[in-house]
C-alpha positions in Angstrom: 18.9 7.3 -8.6 16.2 7.8 -11.3 13.8 5.7 -9.4 13.7 8.2 -6.4 12.4 11.1 -8.6 9.0 11.7 -7.5 6.4 13.9 -9.2 2.7 14.4 -8.6 1.7 11.3 -10.5 4.0 9.1 -8.5 2.7 10.5 -5.2 -0.9 9.9 -6.4 0.1 6.3 -7.3 1.5 5.8 -3.9 -1.7 6.9 -2.2 -3.8 4.8 -4.4 -1.5 1.7 -4.0 -1.7 2.3 -0.1 -5.5 2.6 -0.1 -5.9 -0.6 -2.3 -3.6 -2.5 0.2 -5.6 -1.3 3.1 -9.0 -2.2 1.6 -7.7 -5.5 0.3 -6.3 -6.4 3.7 -9.5 -5.6 5.4 -11.5 -7.6 2.8 -9.2 -10.6 3.1 -9.2 -10.5 7.0 -13.1 -10.5 6.9 -13.1 -13.3 4.4 -10.7 -15.4 6.3 -12.9 -15.0 9.5 -16.3 -15.5 7.9 -16.1 -17.1 4.4 -13.0 -19.4 4.0 -13.3 -22.8 5.4 -11.1 -24.3 8.1 -9.9 -27.0 5.7 -6.0 -27.3 5.5 -5.8 -24.1 7.6 -6.6 -22.1 4.6 -8.4 -19.5 6.7 -4.9 -18.8 8.5 -3.1 -18.4 5.3 -5.7 -15.8 4.0 -5.7 -14.1 7.5 -1.9 -13.9 7.2 -2.1 -12.3 3.7 -4.7 -9.9 5.0 -2.5 -8.8 7.8 0.6 -8.4 5.5 -1.4 -6.1 3.3 -2.6 -4.2 6.3 1.0 -3.7 7.4 2.2 -2.7 4.0 -0.3 0.0 3.4 1.1 2.5 5.9 4.6 1.6 5.0 3.9 2.4 1.4 2.3 5.6 2.3 5.0 6.7 4.8 7.8 5.8 2.4 6.2 7.7 -0.5 5.9 10.7 1.8 9.5 10.5 3.0 10.8 10.1 -0.5 8.8 13.1 -1.6 10.6 15.4 1.1 14.1 14.3 0.7 16.3 17.1 -0.2 17.7 17.0 -3.8 14.9 15.0 -5.2 13.1 17.7 -6.8 11.2 17.5 -10.0 9.9 20.6 -11.9 6.6 19.4 -13.1 3.3 21.3 -13.0 1.1 19.7 -10.4 -2.5 20.3 -11.1 -5.2 19.3 -8.7 
């Protein structure tokens, strides 16, 4: 149950990971449409990876938020902005 203990650092890391997934998914999707050649359907594989990252971004963000509001998962750390 130690994995569910969230503090300010963990919440910030969840937001950063979500932002990286979202930006990476956008960049991979655009690269699949405009840069990657059609050879061996590589553009479809890169497009799929981009869509997976775009789907994972809100899932990571929502799961981090839900874990932070669970009752009984309180950490007494000083959160400084």
